[in-house]
N, C-alpha and C positions, 0 to 999 in steps of 0.2 A: 459460366459465371454468378449467375443467382443463389448455388448452395453457398459460393463463397462467402458472398455478401449478408446470406440468412443466418451463417454461421458465425460471422464478427457481430451479427445487428443479436443474436445469441448469449454472444459474450459479454457485450453489454449493459443485458439487462439481469442483473441483480434478483429484481423479484421473479424472473423467468428461471435463474438460475436455481435461487436458492427453493423452489416447488418444483423443480423436475428434478436438478443433480444433487440434491440431498448434499448431507455433509462432504461426500468423498471431492465432491466439487468445487465446493466452496474451500477445500483444504487446498485443491491442486491450485487451487484460484491463488489466493491468498501469497500461500509459497510463493511461484511464479511473478506476482506484481512486488514483492517482497527485494527481489535481486537479481532476475534474469533481464536484461536488458529488451530485449523484443516484446517482456510483458509489461509495458511503462502503462497500454491504453486497456487495460484492466481495470474495470472498478475496483475500488478499496474500500476507503472510508464507510462510502453508505452499503457498499456489500456487506461488512461485518455486521455493522449496524443492524441490516435489518436483516442477519442471520440470529442475529440478538433475540428481535420484534417476534422476530416468528417463532421461536422456539419458546417466548415467553407468554404467545398466543395457543401454541399448540400445531400452526401450522405444518412446524419443520418436530417432529417425533425426533427428537434427540436429550436427552437428559442437560440441563446448563452445562454440568460440571467437564462433563464430555464432548462438548461445544468450546467450551471456553481452553480446553487442553488443547485441544486442538486448531482451534484460531492460532495460539499463543507459540505454537510447537513448530508451526508452517511459517510463522515468520520469522521465528528466532533459526530456521536450517533455510527457510529463502535467503534471506540475506548472507546469511553462514557463506550460502553460493554464492552470491555475488562479490561475494569481502576474498574468498581463494581464487574466483574468476578473477578480479582485477588484480589481484597480486603474482600473480603466475602468467595473464596474458594480457601483461598493461599493453603494448606497443599494439595490440591489436587493438584498442580501442584508442588508443594517439594517434594512430596512423588509416583510422578506416573514416570511410568517401560517407558522407551521408544514405540513407535507403528508406524505404518503408517503416523496418522497427527499429532504424536507429537515426537518430538526429542528435551529430555533436555539439550543438546550443543547448543543448537538455545535461549532458556532461558542466558544461561551462557554468548554467545556473548551481549546478548542482558545486560545482566547486567554488561558487561564491557563497553559497553558503558554508562553507567548508570556512575560508578564511574567515569569516566575520564570525562564526561558532564554534569554531572546533570539532574537536570530540562532540559533542554535546547535539552536532547536526544529526548525530541517527538516533536521538530523541526526538529532536522537533521536527525529521522529517519525516516520522510514521504518519505524522497529520497532514503532511505536502504530498499532493500526490505529482508524480514523476519523479519528484527530489527524494523522495523511498523510495525510488525503484532503481536507484543511480548512486544513492551516497556510501552501502556496502560496498560495491565497486568501484568509487573512489576513495572510497578507504582500504583496500587491495593495491588500489593505483599509487597511492602516498603511501604506500607499507604501514601504515598506524600498527603501532603496538598490538597482537593479537590480545593479549589480557583486557588493554582499555577497550578497542573494539568487540569487545566478548561482554562486557558487563554494561558498555551502552548498548548493545543489542538486547540484549536480554532485560532490561532494565525498561528500554523503548516500545520492547514489544510487548512489556506487561502492562505499561499504561495504556498504551493504546487499544488493546484487546480489553482490558477489564475498566477502560470508561466507557470505548462506543459498542462491543459487545454486552456489557454488563451493563453498562446505561440500558441498550433496547432489548436485554429480556425484562428488565424492570418497568421498562416504558408497554412494554407488549404484553405481560402480566397482567399488571393493573389498568392500564386503559388497551383493550385488547381493539375498540373500535377503530385505532391508529390504524392499522392494515386498510380500511379505507381512503385513508390519505399515502399512502405510498409515493404516488409517487411528484409527492408535494416536500416528504422529506429528502429525495433524491436531486429534485430541483434546489432544493437550502441548501444539502452538502454543497452541490456543484458548484452554488454561488458564491460560499464561506469559502473555500480549498482554492477555488477559481484566482480570487479575490487574496488572499493569504499568498498564494506565490507571487502574485505580480507583484503587489507589494513586499513582500522580502524581497526580493531577485533588485527591484529598482533600489533601494535602502540599498542592498549590498552592491551595488556598481555606484550608488552616489560615493557612500563611505571611502571605496577602493579610488575614486577620483580625486 
């Protein structure tokens, strides 16, 4: 049991993931968190940002171009898998009971965003934990046209990775001392994303009423 707990603690520790797992582990986590319903708890925003920071400081010894391409590709493919899964296995989600890795309320939260923002949700959701995971799945559930999905999927991934990973690289390159404040960065991202999700959800509920 302790080994299982330690494994999940490792998955949630972005700094440790980057230092020990390297590019491969980061890429796999970004892929999973962007469309696999059981991976909604994995770190997203702060992982891709810290990957950029560590790349800029030299801790992650990967060329920034390779890092950006891997992060972007993982985000696009992860969402694509979520879309395909939602489109062809819609009944599995609509009738599924809550479990450790699936909460129907997360699907309903994402549905609220789709009602409010339409296909733009795929772009907006890139910056929203949980919603980011379920948005492509719901896009498949509602049978969104594939060209529209693909455009918003690619655009959202490019903006998300470009701003966070690219921005993190610039910070790490110009202000290498920032690595001493990694924990504060993570707390900052957690606070911002949590506030955004809660506020967006409440606003969507209010508009529906």
